[in-house]
C-alpha positions in Angstrom: 4.7 -9.4 -7.0 7.5 -7.3 -5.8 8.2 -6.0 -2.3 9.4 -2.9 -0.6 11.0 -2.3 2.8 13.1 0.2 4.7 16.8 -0.3 5.4 18.9 1.4 8.1 22.6 1.4 7.5 24.8 1.5 10.6 28.6 1.1 10.4 28.3 0.0 6.8 25.9 -2.8 7.8 22.4 -2.9 6.3 19.4 -3.7 8.6 16.2 -4.3 6.6 13.0 -3.5 8.6 9.3 -3.3 7.9 7.1 -1.3 10.3 4.6 -3.6 11.8 6.5 -6.8 10.9 6.6 -9.4 13.6 10.3 -10.2 12.8 13.1 -9.0 14.9 15.0 -5.8 13.9 17.1 -6.3 10.8 15.6 -9.8 10.0 12.9 -8.8 7.7 14.5 -10.4 4.6 15.7 -13.6 6.0 14.6 -17.3 5.9 12.8 -19.1 3.2 9.7 -16.9 2.9 11.1 -14.6 0.3 12.9 -15.7 -2.8 14.6 -12.6 -4.1 15.7 -12.2 -7.7 16.9 -8.6 -7.6 17.1 -5.8 -5.0 17.3 -2.2 -6.0 17.6 0.7 -3.5 15.7 3.9 -4.0 17.9 6.8 -3.1 17.3 10.5 -2.6 19.7 11.6 -5.3 20.4 11.2 -9.0 22.7 8.1 -9.4 23.1 8.5 -13.1 20.9 5.6 -14.0 21.8 1.9 -14.4 21.7 2.1 -18.2 23.4 5.3 -19.2 23.8 5.1 -23.0 20.4 4.0 -24.1 17.1 5.9 -24.1 14.7 3.1 -25.2 14.7 1.0 -22.0 12.0 -0.6 -19.9 10.2 2.0 -17.7 11.7 0.7 -14.5 15.3 1.4 -15.7 14.5 5.0 -16.4 14.6 5.6 -12.6 17.9 7.4 -12.2 17.8 7.2 -8.4 18.1 3.4 -8.0 21.2 1.4 -7.4 21.6 -2.4 -7.5 22.2 -3.8 -3.9 21.3 -7.4 -4.5 24.7 -8.6 -3.2 23.9 -6.9 0.1 21.2 -9.5 0.7 22.1 -12.6 -1.2 25.1 -14.5 -2.5 25.0 -13.6 -6.2 26.3 -15.0 -9.4 26.8 -13.8 -13.0 24.4 -15.5 -15.4 25.8 -15.8 -18.9 23.6 -16.6 -21.8 25.4 -18.6 -24.5 26.3 -17.5 -28.0 23.1 -18.8 -29.6 21.3 -15.6 -30.5 20.2 -14.9 -34.0 22.4 -12.0 -35.3 19.4 -10.1 -36.7 17.7 -10.1 -33.4 20.6 -9.1 -31.2 20.2 -5.8 -29.3 22.5 -3.7 -27.2 20.9 -4.9 -24.1 18.8 -8.0 -23.1 16.7 -8.3 -20.0 15.7 -11.0 -17.5 12.1 -11.2 -16.3 10.5 -13.1 -13.4 6.8 -14.2 -13.3 4.4 -12.7 -10.8 0.7 -13.4 -10.4 -0.1 -12.2 -13.9 2.8 -11.5 -16.1 6.6 -11.5 -16.6 8.3 -8.5 -14.9 11.6 -7.2 -16.0 14.1 -7.2 -13.1 17.6 -7.1 -14.6 19.5 -6.1 -17.7 22.5 -7.8 -19.5 25.3 -6.4 -21.6 26.9 -8.2 -24.6 29.5 -10.9 -24.0 30.7 -12.4 -27.2 27.6 -13.3 -29.1 25.6 -13.7 -25.9 24.9 -11.6 -22.8 26.0 -11.4 -19.2 23.8 -10.5 -16.3 25.6 -9.3 -13.2 24.7 -10.2 -9.6 21.7 -12.5 -10.0 20.4 -14.6 -7.2 20.0 -18.4 -7.1 16.9 -20.5 -6.9 15.0 -18.8 -9.6 13.7 -19.1 -13.2 14.3 -16.1 -15.5 12.9 -15.4 -19.0 15.4 -13.5 -21.3 13.6 -10.8 -23.3 14.3 -8.0 -25.6 12.7 -4.6 -25.3 11.9 -2.0 -28.0 9.4 0.9 -28.1 7.3 -0.5 -25.3 7.2 -4.1 -26.5 8.8 -7.2 -25.1 9.8 -10.3 -27.0 11.4 -13.5 -25.8 15.1 -13.7 -26.5 15.9 -17.2 -25.5 14.5 -20.2 -23.5 13.9 -19.7 -19.8 17.0 -19.8 -17.6 16.9 -21.8 -14.4 19.5 -21.1 -11.7 19.4 -23.7 -9.0 20.3 -23.5 -5.3 24.0 -24.4 -6.1 24.2 -21.7 -8.8 24.1 -24.1 -11.7 22.6 -22.6 -14.9 20.4 -24.6 -17.2 18.0 -23.8 -20.0 14.4 -25.0 -20.0 14.3 -26.0 -23.7 11.3 -28.2 -24.5 12.0 -31.7 -26.0 9.2 -32.0 -28.5 10.1 -35.6 -29.2 9.3 -36.7 -25.6 5.9 -35.2 -24.8 4.1 -35.8 -21.6 0.5 -35.2 -20.5 0.2 -33.3 -17.2 -2.7 -32.0 -15.2 -2.2 -28.5 -13.8 -4.0 -27.8 -10.5 -2.4 -24.6 -9.6 -0.5 -21.9 -11.5 2.0 -21.4 -8.7 2.6 -22.6 -5.1 0.5 -20.9 -2.5 0.9 -22.1 1.1 -2.1 -20.3 2.5 -4.6 -22.8 1.2 -2.7 -25.6 2.9 -2.9 -23.7 6.2 -6.7 -23.1 5.7 -7.3 -26.7 4.8 -5.7 -27.9 8.1 -8.1 -25.6 9.9 -11.0 -27.4 8.4 -10.0 -30.8 9.6 -12.1 -31.7 12.7 -15.1 -29.8 11.4 -18.2 -31.4 10.0 -21.3 -31.0 7.8 -24.8 -31.7 9.1 -27.5 -32.6 6.5 -31.2 -32.9 7.0 -34.5 -33.2 5.2 -36.2 -30.7 7.5 -35.3 -27.3 8.8 -34.9 -28.0 12.5 -32.3 -30.8 11.9 -34.0 -33.1 14.4 -33.2 -36.0 12.3 -29.9 -35.4 10.6 -26.8 -37.1 9.3 -23.3 -35.9 10.0 -20.2 -36.0 7.7 -17.0 -35.5 9.6 -13.9 -34.1 8.0 -11.1 -36.3 9.4 -8.5 -35.6 6.6 -8.0 -33.5 3.5 -6.4 -35.4 0.6 -6.8 -32.8 -2.2 -6.3 -29.1 -2.2 -8.7 -28.1 -5.0 -11.5 -30.5 -4.3 -12.6 -33.6 -2.4 -15.4 -35.9 -3.5 -18.0 -37.1 -1.0 -20.8 -39.3 -2.3 -24.2 -38.8 -0.7 -26.5 -41.8 -1.0 -29.6 -40.0 0.4 -31.5 -36.9 -0.5 -31.4 -33.8 1.7 -32.8 -30.3 1.7 -30.7 -28.5 4.3 -27.0 -28.4 5.1 -24.8 -26.6 7.5 -21.1 -26.5 8.2 -19.7 -26.6 11.8 -16.0 -25.5 12.0 -13.6 -26.9 14.6 -13.5 -25.0 17.9 -11.0 -22.2 18.0 -10.8 -21.8 14.2 -11.9 -19.0 12.0 -14.4 -21.2 10.1 -12.9 -20.5 6.7 -15.6 -21.8 4.3 -16.3 -19.4 1.5 -19.0 -21.2 -0.5 -20.4 -24.7 -1.0 -21.5 -26.2 -4.4 -23.3 -29.5 -5.0 -23.1 -31.7 -8.0 -25.1 -34.7 -9.3 -23.6 -38.1 -10.2 -22.9 -36.9 -13.7 -20.8 -34.0 -12.4 -23.3 -31.3 -13.2 -23.8 -28.5 -10.8 -27.1 -28.7 -8.9 -29.2 -25.5 -9.1 -31.5 -24.2 -6.4 -35.0 -25.4 -6.8 -36.2 -21.8 -7.4 -33.8 -21.5 -10.3 -35.4 -24.4 -12.2 
């Protein structure tokens, strides 16, 4: 999704900080929380632009005040795309994009190298999509490029002769649901046929085996239900839905 922070430079050393951040001074971009693909510095003066001889460039690269400082934060490598581009589709520049919550975002540009392109100072542990840009439109230029932790470059080219069936549960990894799920363990549901819960059954949550859903079979009928969170937690329970044995959502009686 992108990120911005402040850097203070003292004796040619860069200290990234973020007002309000709990990290120690200078440690804002450290550890495994952030996986950086590219870092650009916004300056207070005209730096001439990263791409100086082309007018039709992605909007981000029209900013003449930015400079590439990726190698100030990460050990970088040059990513070379091979000589496999169709001649009629080759352009003066190609670009690399990374995926955010909704779309591919262009983060780097590459210059011709032979019949391919070279992208300078790219970080490791990332997947990039090579694209062309023209008049406000993007088009894929090659298969996605994977750069592993060791800096080895490979291409995610599908093998149509070896198809697999997979079940996708999430679009991308999000660690917050895992944290919230742990906070549910130890809580319980109370179910009753009458409003005062004088005669009720309790379902304890001893473990969570599935992030997206967990099936609990009820062999009795109830009218009222309440959730009791574990002590000391925030009680994160946004909504509750009930389904019949055929997997159909049960509507409120007033909706029938």
